[in-house]
C-alpha positions as CSV (number, residue, x, y, z in Angstrom):
1,M,-0.2,0.0,-25.8
2,P,-0.7,1.9,-22.4
3,Y,-0.9,0.5,-19.2
4,V,-2.8,2.1,-16.7
5,L,-0.7,1.8,-13.5
6,D,-3.0,0.8,-10.5
7,T,-2.6,2.4,-6.7
8,C,-1.3,-1.0,-5.1
9,I,1.1,-1.3,-8.2
10,L,2.6,1.8,-6.8
11,A,2.5,1.4,-3.3
12,R,4.0,-2.1,-3.7
13,R,6.8,-0.5,-5.4
14,V,8.1,1.1,-2.5
15,L,8.4,-1.2,0.5
16,A,10.9,-3.4,-0.7
17,A,9.8,-5.4,2.6
18,D,5.8,-6.2,1.3
19,P,5.9,-9.8,0.0
20,L,4.5,-8.3,-3.6
21,Y,7.7,-5.7,-4.4
22,P,9.8,-8.2,-6.5
23,V,6.5,-9.1,-8.8
24,A,5.3,-5.5,-8.8
25,S,8.9,-4.1,-9.7
26,R,9.4,-6.7,-12.2
27,A,6.5,-6.4,-14.1
28,V,7.1,-2.3,-14.1
29,D,10.3,-2.7,-14.9
30,A,9.9,-5.1,-17.9
31,L,7.5,-2.9,-19.1
32,L,9.2,0.3,-18.7
33,R,12.4,-1.9,-20.7
34,S,10.0,-3.3,-24.0
35,G,9.3,1.0,-24.2
36,E,5.5,0.4,-23.2
37,E,3.6,3.8,-22.1
38,L,2.6,3.5,-18.2
39,L,0.3,6.0,-17.1
40,V,-1.7,7.0,-14.1
41,T,-4.6,8.6,-12.8
42,P,-5.3,12.0,-10.7
43,Q,-7.2,9.4,-8.9
44,V,-4.8,7.2,-8.3
45,L,-2.4,9.9,-7.4
46,M,-4.7,10.5,-4.5
47,E,-5.4,6.8,-3.6
48,Y,-1.4,6.7,-3.5
49,R,-0.8,9.5,-1.2
50,S,-3.8,8.3,1.2
51,I,-2.0,4.9,1.7
52,A,1.8,6.0,2.1
53,T,0.6,8.9,4.8
54,R,-1.4,6.0,6.6
55,P,0.1,4.1,10.1
56,M,1.8,0.7,8.6
57,S,-0.4,-0.7,11.5
58,A,-3.6,0.0,9.3
59,S,-2.6,-1.3,6.2
60,G,-0.5,2.2,5.2
61,L,3.4,2.7,4.1
62,G,4.0,4.8,7.1
63,L,5.1,7.7,5.1
64,T,5.1,11.0,6.6
65,P,3.0,13.8,4.3
66,Q,6.7,15.5,3.3
67,Q,8.2,11.9,2.0
68,A,5.1,11.2,0.7
69,G,4.7,14.3,-1.4
70,A,8.3,13.4,-2.6
71,E,7.6,9.8,-3.7
72,T,4.5,11.1,-5.9
73,D,6.6,13.8,-7.5
74,L,9.0,10.6,-8.6
75,I,5.5,9.0,-9.4
76,E,4.8,12.1,-11.6
77,Q,7.6,12.4,-13.0
78,A,8.4,8.6,-14.2
79,F,4.9,7.9,-15.7
80,G,2.6,9.6,-18.0
81,I,-0.9,11.3,-15.9
82,L,-3.7,10.9,-17.9
83,P,-6.7,13.9,-17.8
84,D,-9.5,14.1,-15.0
85,Q,-12.1,16.6,-14.7
86,P,-10.6,20.2,-14.6
87,G,-10.0,21.4,-11.9
88,I,-9.9,17.9,-9.3
89,Y,-6.3,17.2,-9.4
90,A,-4.7,20.8,-9.2
91,V,-7.2,21.8,-5.9
92,W,-5.9,18.4,-4.1
93,R,-2.6,19.1,-5.0
94,A,-2.5,22.6,-3.7
95,C,-4.0,21.5,-0.6
96,G,-0.1,20.0,0.7
97,P,0.0,17.6,3.5
98,V,-3.9,18.1,5.0
99,C,-6.5,19.2,2.6
100,R,-9.5,20.8,4.5
101,H,-11.8,21.4,0.6
102,G,-15.1,20.7,1.9
């Protein structure tokens, strides 16, 4: 049975100091060990990158755009990506750290 990971799960697995880090990590690891298919959506990836680059003082992860990009690459490699409307994700991903599409 496939599971879709939410943005909060992805974000909590990055910061070991987060109180819910152990819960999120154990849950994802248990699903992976049991052979379950874990998926993300383009929307979740976009939300994750937004949270990742937000300062910690504003409930973000405080990562640089480059660090957030590297983490996004790891997420894309680790989990399947469900399709979205054609073109939306490709435009967003091509923007790099700062997107100015209207």
